[in-house]
mmCIF file of the N, C-alpha and C atoms, coordinates in Angstrom:
data_MODEL
# 
_entry.id   MODEL 
# 
loop_
_atom_site.group_PDB 
_atom_site.id 
_atom_site.type_symbol 
_atom_site.label_atom_id 
_atom_site.label_alt_id 
_atom_site.label_comp_id 
_atom_site.label_asym_id 
_atom_site.label_entity_id 
_atom_site.label_seq_id 
_atom_site.pdbx_PDB_ins_code 
_atom_site.Cartn_x 
_atom_site.Cartn_y 
_atom_site.Cartn_z 
_atom_site.occupancy 
_atom_site.B_iso_or_equiv 
_atom_site.pdbx_formal_charge 
_atom_site.auth_seq_id 
_atom_site.auth_comp_id 
_atom_site.auth_asym_id 
_atom_site.auth_atom_id 
_atom_site.pdbx_PDB_model_num 
ATOM 1   N N  . MET A 1 1  ? 50.508  52.012  98.230  1.00 0.00 ? 1  MET A N  1 
ATOM 2   C CA . MET A 1 1  ? 50.703  52.732  99.276  1.00 0.00 ? 1  MET A CA 1 
ATOM 3   C C  . MET A 1 1  ? 52.081  53.557  98.363  1.00 0.00 ? 1  MET A C  1 
ATOM 4   N N  . GLY A 1 2  ? 51.628  54.474  97.748  1.00 0.00 ? 2  GLY A N  1 
ATOM 5   C CA . GLY A 1 2  ? 52.139  55.663  97.842  1.00 0.00 ? 2  GLY A CA 1 
ATOM 6   C C  . GLY A 1 2  ? 52.891  57.090  98.293  1.00 0.00 ? 2  GLY A C  1 
ATOM 7   N N  . ILE A 1 3  ? 53.842  57.566  98.050  1.00 0.00 ? 3  ILE A N  1 
ATOM 8   C CA . ILE A 1 3  ? 53.674  59.061  98.421  1.00 0.00 ? 3  ILE A CA 1 
ATOM 9   C C  . ILE A 1 3  ? 53.972  59.365  96.844  1.00 0.00 ? 3  ILE A C  1 
ATOM 10  N N  . SER A 1 4  ? 53.021  60.773  97.506  1.00 0.00 ? 4  SER A N  1 
ATOM 11  C CA . SER A 1 4  ? 53.476  61.815  96.309  1.00 0.00 ? 4  SER A CA 1 
ATOM 12  C C  . SER A 1 4  ? 54.060  62.494  96.280  1.00 0.00 ? 4  SER A C  1 
ATOM 13  N N  . VAL A 1 5  ? 54.532  62.891  95.138  1.00 0.00 ? 5  VAL A N  1 
ATOM 14  C CA . VAL A 1 5  ? 56.263  63.637  94.954  1.00 0.00 ? 5  VAL A CA 1 
ATOM 15  C C  . VAL A 1 5  ? 55.435  65.273  95.004  1.00 0.00 ? 5  VAL A C  1 
ATOM 16  N N  . SER A 1 6  ? 54.810  65.996  94.830  1.00 0.00 ? 6  SER A N  1 
ATOM 17  C CA . SER A 1 6  ? 54.560  66.839  95.229  1.00 0.00 ? 6  SER A CA 1 
ATOM 18  C C  . SER A 1 6  ? 53.936  67.419  96.529  1.00 0.00 ? 6  SER A C  1 
ATOM 19  N N  . ALA A 1 7  ? 54.061  66.150  97.585  1.00 0.00 ? 7  ALA A N  1 
ATOM 20  C CA . ALA A 1 7  ? 53.837  66.178  99.161  1.00 0.00 ? 7  ALA A CA 1 
ATOM 21  C C  . ALA A 1 7  ? 55.192  66.190  99.365  1.00 0.00 ? 7  ALA A C  1 
ATOM 22  N N  . ALA A 1 8  ? 56.338  65.497  98.940  1.00 0.00 ? 8  ALA A N  1 
ATOM 23  C CA . ALA A 1 8  ? 57.016  64.915  98.915  1.00 0.00 ? 8  ALA A CA 1 
ATOM 24  C C  . ALA A 1 8  ? 57.902  66.803  99.593  1.00 0.00 ? 8  ALA A C  1 
ATOM 25  N N  . LEU A 1 9  ? 58.305  67.206  97.923  1.00 0.00 ? 9  LEU A N  1 
ATOM 26  C CA . LEU A 1 9  ? 58.919  68.564  97.774  1.00 0.00 ? 9  LEU A CA 1 
ATOM 27  C C  . LEU A 1 9  ? 58.014  69.517  99.019  1.00 0.00 ? 9  LEU A C  1 
ATOM 28  N N  . SER A 1 10 ? 56.819  69.550  99.370  1.00 0.00 ? 10 SER A N  1 
ATOM 29  C CA . SER A 1 10 ? 56.496  70.107  99.999  1.00 0.00 ? 10 SER A CA 1 
ATOM 30  C C  . SER A 1 10 ? 56.716  70.529  101.209 1.00 0.00 ? 10 SER A C  1 
ATOM 31  N N  . THR A 1 11 ? 56.626  69.076  101.499 1.00 0.00 ? 11 THR A N  1 
ATOM 32  C CA . THR A 1 11 ? 56.999  68.827  103.097 1.00 0.00 ? 11 THR A CA 1 
ATOM 33  C C  . THR A 1 11 ? 59.113  69.580  103.404 1.00 0.00 ? 11 THR A C  1 
ATOM 34  N N  . ALA A 1 12 ? 60.052  69.022  102.390 1.00 0.00 ? 12 ALA A N  1 
ATOM 35  C CA . ALA A 1 12 ? 61.759  69.354  102.083 1.00 0.00 ? 12 ALA A CA 1 
ATOM 36  C C  . ALA A 1 12 ? 60.971  70.645  101.878 1.00 0.00 ? 12 ALA A C  1 
ATOM 37  N N  . SER A 1 13 ? 60.489  71.483  101.356 1.00 0.00 ? 13 SER A N  1 
ATOM 38  C CA . SER A 1 13 ? 60.616  72.514  101.598 1.00 0.00 ? 13 SER A CA 1 
ATOM 39  C C  . SER A 1 13 ? 60.171  73.475  102.821 1.00 0.00 ? 13 SER A C  1 
ATOM 40  N N  . LEU A 1 14 ? 58.917  73.269  103.921 1.00 0.00 ? 14 LEU A N  1 
ATOM 41  C CA . LEU A 1 14 ? 58.291  73.719  104.721 1.00 0.00 ? 14 LEU A CA 1 
ATOM 42  C C  . LEU A 1 14 ? 60.456  73.251  105.627 1.00 0.00 ? 14 LEU A C  1 
ATOM 43  N N  . SER A 1 15 ? 60.219  72.709  105.517 1.00 0.00 ? 15 SER A N  1 
ATOM 44  C CA . SER A 1 15 ? 61.254  71.410  106.242 1.00 0.00 ? 15 SER A CA 1 
ATOM 45  C C  . SER A 1 15 ? 63.004  72.797  106.622 1.00 0.00 ? 15 SER A C  1 
ATOM 46  N N  . LEU A 1 16 ? 62.951  73.026  105.051 1.00 0.00 ? 16 LEU A N  1 
ATOM 47  C CA . LEU A 1 16 ? 64.498  74.244  104.512 1.00 0.00 ? 16 LEU A CA 1 
ATOM 48  C C  . LEU A 1 16 ? 63.885  75.271  105.121 1.00 0.00 ? 16 LEU A C  1 
ATOM 49  N N  . ALA A 1 17 ? 62.749  75.829  104.868 1.00 0.00 ? 17 ALA A N  1 
ATOM 50  C CA . ALA A 1 17 ? 62.127  77.003  105.440 1.00 0.00 ? 17 ALA A CA 1 
ATOM 51  C C  . ALA A 1 17 ? 62.645  77.102  106.362 1.00 0.00 ? 17 ALA A C  1 
ATOM 52  N N  . ALA A 1 18 ? 61.973  75.992  107.418 1.00 0.00 ? 18 ALA A N  1 
ATOM 53  C CA . ALA A 1 18 ? 62.016  76.428  109.074 1.00 0.00 ? 18 ALA A CA 1 
ATOM 54  C C  . ALA A 1 18 ? 63.670  76.538  108.792 1.00 0.00 ? 18 ALA A C  1 
ATOM 55  N N  . ALA A 1 19 ? 64.112  75.827  108.962 1.00 0.00 ? 19 ALA A N  1 
ATOM 56  C CA . ALA A 1 19 ? 65.938  75.466  109.611 1.00 0.00 ? 19 ALA A CA 1 
ATOM 57  C C  . ALA A 1 19 ? 66.386  76.744  108.952 1.00 0.00 ? 19 ALA A C  1 
ATOM 58  N N  . ASN A 1 20 ? 66.432  77.661  107.885 1.00 0.00 ? 20 ASN A N  1 
ATOM 59  C CA . ASN A 1 20 ? 66.917  78.891  106.968 1.00 0.00 ? 20 ASN A CA 1 
ATOM 60  C C  . ASN A 1 20 ? 66.371  79.547  108.423 1.00 0.00 ? 20 ASN A C  1 
ATOM 61  N N  . SER A 1 21 ? 65.022  79.721  108.791 1.00 0.00 ? 21 SER A N  1 
ATOM 62  C CA . SER A 1 21 ? 64.690  81.356  109.808 1.00 0.00 ? 21 SER A CA 1 
ATOM 63  C C  . SER A 1 21 ? 64.993  80.944  110.933 1.00 0.00 ? 21 SER A C  1 
ATOM 64  N N  . SER A 1 22 ? 64.719  79.554  111.867 1.00 0.00 ? 22 SER A N  1 
ATOM 65  C CA . SER A 1 22 ? 65.650  79.630  112.688 1.00 0.00 ? 22 SER A CA 1 
ATOM 66  C C  . SER A 1 22 ? 66.750  79.750  112.873 1.00 0.00 ? 22 SER A C  1 
ATOM 67  N N  . SER A 1 23 ? 68.146  79.236  111.831 1.00 0.00 ? 23 SER A N  1 
ATOM 68  C CA . SER A 1 23 ? 69.052  79.631  111.546 1.00 0.00 ? 23 SER A CA 1 
ATOM 69  C C  . SER A 1 23 ? 69.412  81.400  111.562 1.00 0.00 ? 23 SER A C  1 
ATOM 70  N N  . THR A 1 24 ? 68.474  82.227  110.676 1.00 0.00 ? 24 THR A N  1 
ATOM 71  C CA . THR A 1 24 ? 68.879  83.704  110.128 1.00 0.00 ? 24 THR A CA 1 
ATOM 72  C C  . THR A 1 24 ? 67.861  84.148  111.685 1.00 0.00 ? 24 THR A C  1 
ATOM 73  N N  . SER A 1 25 ? 67.473  83.907  113.128 1.00 0.00 ? 25 SER A N  1 
ATOM 74  C CA . SER A 1 25 ? 66.855  84.427  114.020 1.00 0.00 ? 25 SER A CA 1 
ATOM 75  C C  . SER A 1 25 ? 68.098  84.121  114.846 1.00 0.00 ? 25 SER A C  1 
ATOM 76  N N  . ALA A 1 26 ? 68.757  83.009  114.924 1.00 0.00 ? 26 ALA A N  1 
ATOM 77  C CA . ALA A 1 26 ? 70.059  82.483  115.824 1.00 0.00 ? 26 ALA A CA 1 
ATOM 78  C C  . ALA A 1 26 ? 70.759  83.959  115.747 1.00 0.00 ? 26 ALA A C  1 
ATOM 79  N N  . ALA A 1 27 ? 70.899  84.036  114.702 1.00 0.00 ? 27 ALA A N  1 
ATOM 80  C CA . ALA A 1 27 ? 72.306  84.478  114.007 1.00 0.00 ? 27 ALA A CA 1 
ATOM 81  C C  . ALA A 1 27 ? 71.892  86.418  113.861 1.00 0.00 ? 27 ALA A C  1 
ATOM 82  N N  . ALA A 1 28 ? 70.606  86.876  114.764 1.00 0.00 ? 28 ALA A N  1 
ATOM 83  C CA . ALA A 1 28 ? 69.669  88.011  114.721 1.00 0.00 ? 28 ALA A CA 1 
ATOM 84  C C  . ALA A 1 28 ? 70.585  88.105  116.439 1.00 0.00 ? 28 ALA A C  1 
ATOM 85  N N  . HIS A 1 29 ? 70.159  87.265  116.914 1.00 0.00 ? 29 HIS A N  1 
ATOM 86  C CA . HIS A 1 29 ? 70.537  87.463  118.383 1.00 0.00 ? 29 HIS A CA 1 
ATOM 87  C C  . HIS A 1 29 ? 72.282  87.523  118.875 1.00 0.00 ? 29 HIS A C  1 
ATOM 88  N N  . ASN A 1 30 ? 72.540  86.659  118.326 1.00 0.00 ? 30 ASN A N  1 
ATOM 89  C CA . ASN A 1 30 ? 74.083  86.861  118.265 1.00 0.00 ? 30 ASN A CA 1 
ATOM 90  C C  . ASN A 1 30 ? 74.584  87.280  117.690 1.00 0.00 ? 30 ASN A C  1 
ATOM 91  N N  . PRO A 1 31 ? 75.206  88.111  117.029 1.00 0.00 ? 31 PRO A N  1 
ATOM 92  C CA . PRO A 1 31 ? 75.774  88.636  115.897 1.00 0.00 ? 31 PRO A CA 1 
ATOM 93  C C  . PRO A 1 31 ? 77.234  88.314  116.350 1.00 0.00 ? 31 PRO A C  1 
ATOM 94  N N  . GLN A 1 32 ? 77.650  87.817  115.263 1.00 0.00 ? 32 GLN A N  1 
ATOM 95  C CA . GLN A 1 32 ? 78.927  87.342  114.307 1.00 0.00 ? 32 GLN A CA 1 
ATOM 96  C C  . GLN A 1 32 ? 79.740  89.759  114.527 1.00 0.00 ? 32 GLN A C  1 
ATOM 97  N N  . PRO A 1 33 ? 80.849  89.173  115.153 1.00 0.00 ? 33 PRO A N  1 
ATOM 98  C CA . PRO A 1 33 ? 82.234  90.099  114.657 1.00 0.00 ? 33 PRO A CA 1 
ATOM 99  C C  . PRO A 1 33 ? 82.504  90.580  113.434 1.00 0.00 ? 33 PRO A C  1 
ATOM 100 N N  . THR A 1 34 ? 82.344  91.688  112.279 1.00 0.00 ? 34 THR A N  1 
ATOM 101 C CA . THR A 1 34 ? 82.253  91.268  111.199 1.00 0.00 ? 34 THR A CA 1 
ATOM 102 C C  . THR A 1 34 ? 83.746  92.186  111.026 1.00 0.00 ? 34 THR A C  1 
ATOM 103 N N  . THR A 1 35 ? 84.468  91.398  110.166 1.00 0.00 ? 35 THR A N  1 
ATOM 104 C CA . THR A 1 35 ? 85.951  92.054  109.438 1.00 0.00 ? 35 THR A CA 1 
ATOM 105 C C  . THR A 1 35 ? 86.041  91.334  108.271 1.00 0.00 ? 35 THR A C  1 
ATOM 106 N N  . THR A 1 36 ? 86.970  92.613  108.062 1.00 0.00 ? 36 THR A N  1 
ATOM 107 C CA . THR A 1 36 ? 86.968  93.133  106.697 1.00 0.00 ? 36 THR A CA 1 
ATOM 108 C C  . THR A 1 36 ? 88.331  92.352  105.923 1.00 0.00 ? 36 THR A C  1 
ATOM 109 N N  . ARG A 1 37 ? 88.044  91.625  104.819 1.00 0.00 ? 37 ARG A N  1 
ATOM 110 C CA . ARG A 1 37 ? 89.417  90.824  104.819 1.00 0.00 ? 37 ARG A CA 1 
ATOM 111 C C  . ARG A 1 37 ? 90.134  91.522  103.385 1.00 0.00 ? 37 ARG A C  1 
ATOM 112 N N  . THR A 1 38 ? 90.865  92.582  103.660 1.00 0.00 ? 38 THR A N  1 
ATOM 113 C CA . THR A 1 38 ? 91.521  93.318  102.469 1.00 0.00 ? 38 THR A CA 1 
ATOM 114 C C  . THR A 1 38 ? 92.807  91.946  101.780 1.00 0.00 ? 38 THR A C  1 
ATOM 115 N N  . ALA A 1 39 ? 93.430  92.141  100.944 1.00 0.00 ? 39 ALA A N  1 
ATOM 116 C CA . ALA A 1 39 ? 94.738  91.808  100.656 1.00 0.00 ? 39 ALA A CA 1 
ATOM 117 C C  . ALA A 1 39 ? 95.562  92.805  101.300 1.00 0.00 ? 39 ALA A C  1 
ATOM 118 N N  . ASP A 1 40 ? 97.363  91.770  102.186 1.00 0.00 ? 40 ASP A N  1 
ATOM 119 C CA . ASP A 1 40 ? 98.192  92.210  102.162 1.00 0.00 ? 40 ASP A CA 1 
ATOM 120 C C  . ASP A 1 40 ? 99.076  93.221  101.793 1.00 0.00 ? 40 ASP A C  1 
ATOM 121 N N  . THR A 1 41 ? 99.019  94.941  102.424 1.00 0.00 ? 41 THR A N  1 
ATOM 122 C CA . THR A 1 41 ? 99.902  95.282  101.112 1.00 0.00 ? 41 THR A CA 1 
ATOM 123 C C  . THR A 1 41 ? 100.979 95.689  102.401 1.00 0.00 ? 41 THR A C  1 
ATOM 124 N N  . VAL A 1 42 ? 102.182 96.441  101.185 1.00 0.00 ? 42 VAL A N  1 
ATOM 125 C CA . VAL A 1 42 ? 103.239 96.562  101.618 1.00 0.00 ? 42 VAL A CA 1 
ATOM 126 C C  . VAL A 1 42 ? 103.544 98.062  101.186 1.00 0.00 ? 42 VAL A C  1 
ATOM 127 N N  . GLU A 1 43 ? 103.259 99.331  102.307 1.00 0.00 ? 43 GLU A N  1 
ATOM 128 C CA . GLU A 1 43 ? 103.902 100.307 101.778 1.00 0.00 ? 43 GLU A CA 1 
ATOM 129 C C  . GLU A 1 43 ? 105.464 101.049 101.738 1.00 0.00 ? 43 GLU A C  1 
ATOM 130 N N  . LEU A 1 44 ? 106.126 101.381 100.366 1.00 0.00 ? 44 LEU A N  1 
ATOM 131 C CA . LEU A 1 44 ? 107.857 101.089 100.135 1.00 0.00 ? 44 LEU A CA 1 
ATOM 132 C C  . LEU A 1 44 ? 107.711 102.421 100.409 1.00 0.00 ? 44 LEU A C  1 
ATOM 133 N N  . SER A 1 45 ? 109.240 102.508 100.956 1.00 0.00 ? 45 SER A N  1 
ATOM 134 C CA . SER A 1 45 ? 109.922 104.100 101.441 1.00 0.00 ? 45 SER A CA 1 
ATOM 135 C C  . SER A 1 45 ? 110.085 104.464 100.596 1.00 0.00 ? 45 SER A C  1 
ATOM 136 N N  . ALA A 1 46 ? 110.412 105.777 100.123 1.00 0.00 ? 46 ALA A N  1 
ATOM 137 C CA . ALA A 1 46 ? 110.507 106.425 98.725  1.00 0.00 ? 46 ALA A CA 1 
ATOM 138 C C  . ALA A 1 46 ? 111.858 106.266 98.155  1.00 0.00 ? 46 ALA A C  1 
ATOM 139 N N  . SER A 1 47 ? 113.067 105.373 99.444  1.00 0.00 ? 47 SER A N  1 
ATOM 140 C CA . SER A 1 47 ? 114.671 104.836 98.956  1.00 0.00 ? 47 SER A CA 1 
ATOM 141 C C  . SER A 1 47 ? 114.005 103.408 98.158  1.00 0.00 ? 47 SER A C  1 
ATOM 142 N N  . GLN A 1 48 ? 113.000 103.230 98.421  1.00 0.00 ? 48 GLN A N  1 
ATOM 143 C CA . GLN A 1 48 ? 112.814 101.752 97.890  1.00 0.00 ? 48 GLN A CA 1 
ATOM 144 C C  . GLN A 1 48 ? 111.502 101.955 96.210  1.00 0.00 ? 48 GLN A C  1 
ATOM 145 N N  . GLN A 1 49 ? 111.247 102.796 96.825  1.00 0.00 ? 49 GLN A N  1 
ATOM 146 C CA . GLN A 1 49 ? 110.313 103.216 95.439  1.00 0.00 ? 49 GLN A CA 1 
ATOM 147 C C  . GLN A 1 49 ? 111.255 102.939 94.287  1.00 0.00 ? 49 GLN A C  1 
ATOM 148 N N  . VAL A 1 50 ? 111.938 104.080 94.645  1.00 0.00 ? 50 VAL A N  1 
ATOM 149 C CA . VAL A 1 50 ? 113.536 104.834 93.358  1.00 0.00 ? 50 VAL A CA 1 
ATOM 150 C C  . VAL A 1 50 ? 113.968 103.345 92.996  1.00 0.00 ? 50 VAL A C  1 
ATOM 151 N N  . TYR A 1 51 ? 115.027 102.608 94.175  1.00 0.00 ? 51 TYR A N  1 
ATOM 152 C CA . TYR A 1 51 ? 115.247 100.996 93.442  1.00 0.00 ? 51 TYR A CA 1 
ATOM 153 C C  . TYR A 1 51 ? 114.215 100.634 92.828  1.00 0.00 ? 51 TYR A C  1 
ATOM 154 N N  . GLN A 1 52 ? 112.946 100.653 93.427  1.00 0.00 ? 52 GLN A N  1 
ATOM 155 C CA . GLN A 1 52 ? 112.603 98.941  92.348  1.00 0.00 ? 52 GLN A CA 1 
ATOM 156 C C  . GLN A 1 52 ? 111.895 99.879  91.363  1.00 0.00 ? 52 GLN A C  1 
ATOM 157 N N  . LEU A 1 53 ? 111.465 101.265 90.709  1.00 0.00 ? 53 LEU A N  1 
ATOM 158 C CA . LEU A 1 53 ? 111.743 101.773 89.154  1.00 0.00 ? 53 LEU A CA 1 
ATOM 159 C C  . LEU A 1 53 ? 112.823 101.645 88.929  1.00 0.00 ? 53 LEU A C  1 
ATOM 160 N N  . TYR A 1 54 ? 114.263 101.593 89.582  1.00 0.00 ? 54 TYR A N  1 
ATOM 161 C CA . TYR A 1 54 ? 115.212 101.837 88.821  1.00 0.00 ? 54 TYR A CA 1 
ATOM 162 C C  . TYR A 1 54 ? 115.162 101.043 88.188  1.00 0.00 ? 54 TYR A C  1 
ATOM 163 N N  . ASN A 1 55 ? 115.336 99.305  88.885  1.00 0.00 ? 55 ASN A N  1 
ATOM 164 C CA . ASN A 1 55 ? 115.543 98.157  88.859  1.00 0.00 ? 55 ASN A CA 1 
ATOM 165 C C  . ASN A 1 55 ? 115.015 98.133  86.697  1.00 0.00 ? 55 ASN A C  1 
ATOM 166 N N  . GLN A 1 56 ? 113.997 98.674  86.569  1.00 0.00 ? 56 GLN A N  1 
ATOM 167 C CA . GLN A 1 56 ? 112.525 98.136  86.236  1.00 0.00 ? 56 GLN A CA 1 
ATOM 168 C C  . GLN A 1 56 ? 112.673 98.491  85.038  1.00 0.00 ? 56 GLN A C  1 
ATOM 169 N N  . GLY A 1 57 ? 113.876 100.094 84.794  1.00 0.00 ? 57 GLY A N  1 
ATOM 170 C CA . GLY A 1 57 ? 114.688 100.690 83.751  1.00 0.00 ? 57 GLY A CA 1 
ATOM 171 C C  . GLY A 1 57 ? 114.279 102.037 83.409  1.00 0.00 ? 57 GLY A C  1 
ATOM 172 N N  . GLN A 1 58 ? 113.081 102.323 84.797  1.00 0.00 ? 58 GLN A N  1 
ATOM 173 C CA . GLN A 1 58 ? 113.214 104.415 84.417  1.00 0.00 ? 58 GLN A CA 1 
ATOM 174 C C  . GLN A 1 58 ? 114.650 105.003 84.927  1.00 0.00 ? 58 GLN A C  1 
ATOM 175 N N  . SER A 1 59 ? 114.787 105.502 83.777  1.00 0.00 ? 59 SER A N  1 
ATOM 176 C CA . SER A 1 59 ? 114.965 106.791 84.201  1.00 0.00 ? 59 SER A CA 1 
ATOM 177 C C  . SER A 1 59 ? 115.683 107.422 85.516  1.00 0.00 ? 59 SER A C  1 
ATOM 178 N N  . VAL A 1 60 ? 116.423 108.516 85.803  1.00 0.00 ? 60 VAL A N  1 
ATOM 179 C CA . VAL A 1 60 ? 116.514 109.339 86.993  1.00 0.00 ? 60 VAL A CA 1 
ATOM 180 C C  . VAL A 1 60 ? 115.637 109.958 87.050  1.00 0.00 ? 60 VAL A C  1 
ATOM 181 N N  . THR A 1 61 ? 115.535 110.372 85.906  1.00 0.00 ? 61 THR A N  1 
ATOM 182 C CA . THR A 1 61 ? 114.662 111.624 85.522  1.00 0.00 ? 61 THR A CA 1 
ATOM 183 C C  . THR A 1 61 ? 113.034 111.362 85.905  1.00 0.00 ? 61 THR A C  1 
ATOM 184 N N  . GLN A 1 62 ? 112.295 110.337 85.112  1.00 0.00 ? 62 GLN A N  1 
ATOM 185 C CA . GLN A 1 62 ? 111.032 109.196 85.134  1.00 0.00 ? 62 GLN A CA 1 
ATOM 186 C C  . GLN A 1 62 ? 110.731 109.003 86.353  1.00 0.00 ? 62 GLN A C  1 
ATOM 187 N N  . ILE A 1 63 ? 111.511 108.898 86.955  1.00 0.00 ? 63 ILE A N  1 
ATOM 188 C CA . ILE A 1 63 ? 111.742 108.731 88.256  1.00 0.00 ? 63 ILE A CA 1 
ATOM 189 C C  . ILE A 1 63 ? 111.765 109.515 88.995  1.00 0.00 ? 63 ILE A C  1 
ATOM 190 N N  . SER A 1 64 ? 112.417 110.797 89.124  1.00 0.00 ? 64 SER A N  1 
ATOM 191 C CA . SER A 1 64 ? 111.924 111.777 89.777  1.00 0.00 ? 64 SER A CA 1 
ATOM 192 C C  . SER A 1 64 ? 110.505 112.686 89.288  1.00 0.00 ? 64 SER A C  1 
ATOM 193 N N  . THR A 1 65 ? 110.341 112.404 88.242  1.00 0.00 ? 65 THR A N  1 
ATOM 194 C CA . THR A 1 65 ? 108.824 113.083 87.640  1.00 0.00 ? 65 THR A CA 1 
ATOM 195 C C  . THR A 1 65 ? 108.148 111.863 88.042  1.00 0.00 ? 65 THR A C  1 
ATOM 196 N N  . SER A 1 66 ? 107.856 110.925 88.490  1.00 0.00 ? 66 SER A N  1 
ATOM 197 C CA . SER A 1 66 ? 106.794 110.022 89.203  1.00 0.00 ? 66 SER A CA 1 
ATOM 198 C C  . SER A 1 66 ? 106.761 109.569 90.612  1.00 0.00 ? 66 SER A C  1 
ATOM 199 N N  . LEU A 1 67 ? 107.813 110.315 91.262  1.00 0.00 ? 67 LEU A N  1 
ATOM 200 C CA . LEU A 1 67 ? 107.693 110.139 92.434  1.00 0.00 ? 67 LEU A CA 1 
ATOM 201 C C  . LEU A 1 67 ? 107.680 111.683 93.283  1.00 0.00 ? 67 LEU A C  1 
ATOM 202 N N  . SER A 1 68 ? 107.602 112.684 92.399  1.00 0.00 ? 68 SER A N  1 
ATOM 203 C CA . SER A 1 68 ? 107.912 113.983 92.764  1.00 0.00 ? 68 SER A CA 1 
ATOM 204 C C  . SER A 1 68 ? 108.972 114.424 93.929  1.00 0.00 ? 68 SER A C  1 
ATOM 205 N N  . LEU A 1 69 ? 110.060 113.486 92.864  1.00 0.00 ? 69 LEU A N  1 
ATOM 206 C CA . LEU A 1 69 ? 111.382 113.325 94.262  1.00 0.00 ? 69 LEU A CA 1 
ATOM 207 C C  . LEU A 1 69 ? 112.346 114.389 93.252  1.00 0.00 ? 69 LEU A C  1 
ATOM 208 N N  . PRO A 1 70 ? 113.300 115.102 94.033  1.00 0.00 ? 70 PRO A N  1 
ATOM 209 C CA . PRO A 1 70 ? 114.310 116.302 93.128  1.00 0.00 ? 70 PRO A CA 1 
ATOM 210 C C  . PRO A 1 70 ? 114.980 115.471 92.878  1.00 0.00 ? 70 PRO A C  1 
ATOM 211 N N  . VAL A 1 71 ? 116.044 115.255 91.441  1.00 0.00 ? 71 VAL A N  1 
ATOM 212 C CA . VAL A 1 71 ? 117.099 114.299 90.620  1.00 0.00 ? 71 VAL A CA 1 
ATOM 213 C C  . VAL A 1 71 ? 117.258 114.507 91.945  1.00 0.00 ? 71 VAL A C  1 
ATOM 214 N N  . ALA A 1 72 ? 118.218 115.402 92.433  1.00 0.00 ? 72 ALA A N  1 
ATOM 215 C CA . ALA A 1 72 ? 119.222 115.547 93.561  1.00 0.00 ? 72 ALA A CA 1 
ATOM 216 C C  . ALA A 1 72 ? 119.428 114.352 94.251  1.00 0.00 ? 72 ALA A C  1 
ATOM 217 N N  . ILE A 1 73 ? 118.276 114.174 95.144  1.00 0.00 ? 73 ILE A N  1 
ATOM 218 C CA . ILE A 1 73 ? 117.083 112.884 96.285  1.00 0.00 ? 73 ILE A CA 1 
ATOM 219 C C  . ILE A 1 73 ? 116.913 111.480 95.075  1.00 0.00 ? 73 ILE A C  1 
ATOM 220 N N  . VAL A 1 74 ? 116.829 111.562 93.477  1.00 0.00 ? 74 VAL A N  1 
ATOM 221 C CA . VAL A 1 74 ? 117.017 110.322 93.277  1.00 0.00 ? 74 VAL A CA 1 
ATOM 222 C C  . VAL A 1 74 ? 118.541 109.941 93.065  1.00 0.00 ? 74 VAL A C  1 
ATOM 223 N N  . ASN A 1 75 ? 119.272 110.258 92.833  1.00 0.00 ? 75 ASN A N  1 
ATOM 224 C CA . ASN A 1 75 ? 120.615 110.174 92.482  1.00 0.00 ? 75 ASN A CA 1 
ATOM 225 C C  . ASN A 1 75 ? 121.321 109.845 94.444  1.00 0.00 ? 75 ASN A C  1 
ATOM 226 N N  . THR A 1 76 ? 120.616 110.365 95.464  1.00 0.00 ? 76 THR A N  1 
ATOM 227 C CA . THR A 1 76 ? 121.311 109.951 96.709  1.00 0.00 ? 76 THR A CA 1 
ATOM 228 C C  . THR A 1 76 ? 121.240 108.910 96.941  1.00 0.00 ? 76 THR A C  1 
ATOM 229 N N  . TYR A 1 77 ? 119.707 108.525 96.880  1.00 0.00 ? 77 TYR A N  1 
ATOM 230 C CA . TYR A 1 77 ? 119.545 107.570 96.558  1.00 0.00 ? 77 TYR A CA 1 
ATOM 231 C C  . TYR A 1 77 ? 119.883 105.648 96.422  1.00 0.00 ? 77 TYR A C  1 
ATOM 232 N N  . LEU A 1 78 ? 120.071 106.011 94.686  1.00 0.00 ? 78 LEU A N  1 
ATOM 233 C CA . LEU A 1 78 ? 120.944 105.059 94.656  1.00 0.00 ? 78 LEU A CA 1 
ATOM 234 C C  . LEU A 1 78 ? 122.416 105.364 94.537  1.00 0.00 ? 78 LEU A C  1 
ATOM 235 N N  . GLY A 1 79 ? 122.747 106.040 95.253  1.00 0.00 ? 79 GLY A N  1 
ATOM 236 C CA . GLY A 1 79 ? 124.377 106.182 95.465  1.00 0.00 ? 79 GLY A CA 1 
ATOM 237 C C  . GLY A 1 79 ? 125.284 106.947 94.161  1.00 0.00 ? 79 GLY A C  1 
ATOM 238 N N  . ILE A 1 80 ? 124.610 107.942 93.133  1.00 0.00 ? 80 ILE A N  1 
ATOM 239 C CA . ILE A 1 80 ? 125.361 108.533 92.568  1.00 0.00 ? 80 ILE A CA 1 
ATOM 240 C C  . ILE A 1 80 ? 125.813 109.877 92.659  1.00 0.00 ? 80 ILE A C  1 
ATOM 241 N N  . THR A 1 81 ? 127.085 109.715 92.431  1.00 0.00 ? 81 THR A N  1 
ATOM 242 C CA . THR A 1 81 ? 127.528 111.005 92.925  1.00 0.00 ? 81 THR A CA 1 
ATOM 243 C C  . THR A 1 81 ? 128.388 111.932 90.874  1.00 0.00 ? 81 THR A C  1 
ATOM 244 N N  . SER A 1 82 ? 127.775 113.433 91.646  1.00 0.00 ? 82 SER A N  1 
ATOM 245 C CA . SER A 1 82 ? 128.497 114.779 90.441  1.00 0.00 ? 82 SER A CA 1 
ATOM 246 C C  . SER A 1 82 ? 129.812 113.664 90.193  1.00 0.00 ? 82 SER A C  1 
ATOM 247 N N  . GLY A 1 83 ? 129.896 114.396 89.033  1.00 0.00 ? 83 GLY A N  1 
ATOM 248 C CA . GLY A 1 83 ? 131.887 114.227 88.548  1.00 0.00 ? 83 GLY A CA 1 
ATOM 249 C C  . GLY A 1 83 ? 132.105 115.329 89.656  1.00 0.00 ? 83 GLY A C  1 
ATOM 250 N N  . ALA A 1 84 ? 131.411 116.159 89.683  1.00 0.00 ? 84 ALA A N  1 
ATOM 251 C CA . ALA A 1 84 ? 132.122 117.781 90.509  1.00 0.00 ? 84 ALA A CA 1 
ATOM 252 C C  . ALA A 1 84 ? 132.625 117.722 91.422  1.00 0.00 ? 84 ALA A C  1 
ATOM 253 N N  . GLY A 1 85 ? 134.406 117.699 92.143  1.00 0.00 ? 85 GLY A N  1 
ATOM 254 C CA . GLY A 1 85 ? 133.938 117.620 93.076  1.00 0.00 ? 85 GLY A CA 1 
ATOM 255 C C  . GLY A 1 85 ? 135.832 117.013 93.240  1.00 0.00 ? 85 GLY A C  1 
# 
């Protein structure tokens, strides 16, 4: 009483194929809602961006240029006042 390896493999393959086709057809009849997972992102306000760039060592002029803000606004966000007055 022996069992053929090729027969055992072909039987296992048929069982696996049947299981895959039944799960595929079940999924086709009961579609699940798809959700796209994205990384969490935080949108910083202009003043928060100014603080972050300043703390990273950028000058007021560099910050003004990179954020397309007037130098006066960057100074205001940083609490920098001019000596005139």
